[in-house]
MIDOSE-1310 file (N, C-alpha, C; in nm, 2 decimals, decimal comma, always signed):
residues 67
mqit	-0,28/+2,25/-0,75/-0,14/+2,15/-0,76/-0,18/+2,01/-0,74; -0,15/+1,96/-0,83/-0,20/+1,80/-0,84/-0,16/+1,73/-0,69; -0,24/+1,64/-0,67/-0,21/+1,58/-0,55/-0,10/+1,48/-0,54; +0,00/+1,47/-0,63/+0,11/+1,36/-0,67/+0,20/+1,46/-0,59
reki	+0,21/+1,59/-0,64/+0,31/+1,71/-0,60/+0,25/+1,76/-0,46; +0,14/+1,76/-0,42/+0,12/+1,78/-0,24/+0,19/+1,67/-0,16; +0,17/+1,53/-0,23/+0,22/+1,43/-0,13/+0,40/+1,45/-0,13; +0,44/+1,49/-0,24/+0,60/+1,51/-0,25/+0,62/+1,63/-0,17
lryl	+0,55/+1,72/-0,16/+0,60/+1,86/-0,06/+0,56/+1,79/+0,09; +0,46/+1,71/+0,12/+0,45/+1,69/+0,23/+0,55/+1,59/+0,28; +0,61/+1,48/+0,22/+0,70/+1,39/+0,24/+0,83/+1,48/+0,29; +0,87/+1,59/+0,16/+0,98/+1,66/+0,21/+0,99/+1,73/+0,31
qdhp	+0,87/+1,80/+0,36/+0,86/+1,85/+0,46/+0,91/+1,76/+0,59; +0,85/+1,66/+0,59/+0,89/+1,54/+0,71/+1,02/+1,50/+0,70; +1,06/+1,47/+0,60/+1,20/+1,36/+0,58/+1,31/+1,47/+0,45; +1,35/+1,57/+0,52/+1,45/+1,68/+0,44/+1,58/+1,59/+0,46
pasa	+1,67/+1,60/+0,38/+1,68/+1,58/+0,22/+1,64/+1,42/+0,19; +1,58/+1,43/+0,07/+1,52/+1,29/+0,04/+1,56/+1,27/-0,12; +1,58/+1,13/-0,12/+1,60/+1,13/-0,30/+1,47/+1,10/-0,36; +1,46/+1,10/-0,50/+1,37/+1,06/-0,60/+1,32/+0,87/-0,57
geis	+1,43/+0,83/-0,51/+1,38/+0,69/-0,51/+1,34/+0,66/-0,36; +1,38/+0,74/-0,24/+1,29/+0,70/-0,12/+1,14/+0,78/-0,13; +1,14/+0,89/-0,20/+1,02/+0,94/-0,24/+0,92/+0,84/-0,32; +0,94/+0,76/-0,42/+0,89/+0,69/-0,49/+0,84/+0,57/-0,44
ryle	+0,95/+0,52/-0,32/+0,89/+0,39/-0,21/+0,79/+0,45/-0,13; +0,80/+0,54/-0,11/+0,68/+0,57/+0,01/+0,57/+0,61/-0,06; +0,57/+0,65/-0,19/+0,44/+0,68/-0,26/+0,43/+0,56/-0,33; +0,48/+0,46/-0,32/+0,44/+0,39/-0,44/+0,44/+0,40/-0,56
mtta	+0,53/+0,46/-0,61/+0,49/+0,54/-0,76/+0,65/+0,50/-0,84; +0,66/+0,50/-0,97/+0,79/+0,47/-1,02/+0,87/+0,59/-1,01; +1,01/+0,57/-1,00/+1,12/+0,70/-0,99/+1,12/+0,77/-1,06; +1,08/+0,74/-1,22/+1,08/+0,80/-1,31/+0,98/+0,90/-1,29
niry	+0,87/+0,86/-1,26/+0,72/+0,96/-1,24/+0,77/+1,08/-1,13; +0,82/+1,02/-1,02/+0,86/+1,12/-0,91/+0,97/+1,23/-0,96; +1,08/+1,17/-1,02/+1,16/+1,24/-1,10/+1,08/+1,39/-1,18; +1,00/+1,33/-1,27/+0,92/+1,47/-1,34/+0,88/+1,52/-1,27
hldq	+0,79/+1,49/-1,19/+0,74/+1,57/-1,06/+0,86/+1,69/-1,02; +0,96/+1,59/-0,93/+1,08/+1,73/-0,86/+1,09/+1,81/-0,97; +1,12/+1,74/-1,11/+1,15/+1,86/-1,22/+1,09/+1,97/-1,24; +0,96/+1,93/-1,26/+0,87/+2,05/-1,27/+0,84/+2,14/-1,13
mgke	+0,86/+2,08/-1,03/+0,85/+2,16/-0,90/+0,96/+2,23/-0,88; +1,07/+2,18/-0,93/+1,20/+2,24/-0,93/+1,20/+2,39/-1,02; +1,13/+2,40/-1,14/+1,10/+2,51/-1,23/+1,00/+2,61/-1,18; +0,94/+2,57/-1,06/+0,85/+2,65/-1,01/+0,90/+2,69/-0,86
dlvd	+1,02/+2,68/-0,84/+1,11/+2,72/-0,72/+1,04/+2,64/-0,60; +0,97/+2,52/-0,61/+0,88/+2,48/-0,49/+0,98/+2,33/-0,41; +1,11/+2,34/-0,48/+1,21/+2,21/-0,43/+1,34/+2,25/-0,50; +1,43/+2,22/-0,43/+1,58/+2,26/-0,46/+1,68/+2,12/-0,44
vtgt	+1,74/+2,09/-0,51/+1,85/+2,00/-0,50/+1,95/+2,06/-0,39; +1,96/+1,99/-0,29/+2,00/+2,03/-0,20/+2,16/+1,97/-0,17; +2,17/+1,87/-0,22/+2,30/+1,79/-0,19/+2,32/+1,65/-0,30; +2,40/+1,55/-0,26/+2,42/+1,43/-0,33/+2,48/+1,33/-0,25
rpag	+2,47/+1,21/-0,29/+2,50/+1,10/-0,23/+2,54/+1,01/-0,32; +2,67/+0,95/-0,29/+2,71/+0,83/-0,40/+2,62/+0,78/-0,43; +2,60/+0,69/-0,52/+2,55/+0,59/-0,59/+2,57/+0,43/-0,53; +2,70/+0,43/-0,49/+2,69/+0,31/-0,43/+2,79/+0,22/-0,52
gvgr	+2,84/+0,26/-0,64/+2,88/+0,20/-0,73/+2,89/+0,28/-0,85; +2,92/+0,23/-0,96/+2,93/+0,33/-1,08/+2,79/+0,37/-1,06; +2,81/+0,52/-1,14/+2,72/+0,58/-1,18/+2,70/+0,72/-1,12; +2,63/+0,78/-1,18/+2,59/+0,93/-1,13/+2,55/+0,94/-1,02
pill	+2,58/+1,03/-0,91/+2,53/+1,05/-0,76/+2,38/+1,09/-0,75; +2,33/+1,04/-0,65/+2,20/+1,06/-0,62/+2,17/+1,21/-0,55; +2,05/+1,24/-0,61/+2,05/+1,38/-0,58/+1,95/+1,41/-0,48; +1,95/+1,48/-0,36/+1,89/+1,49/-0,26/+1,80/+1,62/-0,28
ysl	+1,68/+1,61/-0,23/+1,58/+1,71/-0,26/+1,50/+1,78/-0,12; +1,51/+1,91/-0,10/+1,45/+1,96/+0,01/+1,37/+2,09/-0,04; +1,29/+2,13/+0,07/+1,20/+2,24/+0,01/+1,26/+2,37/+0,02
C-alpha cells in the first residue's frame, strides 16, 4: 500500500469522521490528491462515506469519511 494511503488510514483511525479538506491540511497535500486516494480506497472497501456536512454556503455538501 502506498505511504499516502497509510497516512490517510492512520488519520481516519484517530479522527473519524474527516473530510478530504481536513485530511489534506493535516498531510499538507492538495484536496484533489486526497480525494483521488479516498476514491481508490473506497473502491477497495478501506474507507466509507459515513456522512455529510453542509458546505457553509452554495455548493455540494462536504463528504465525511471513516474506516
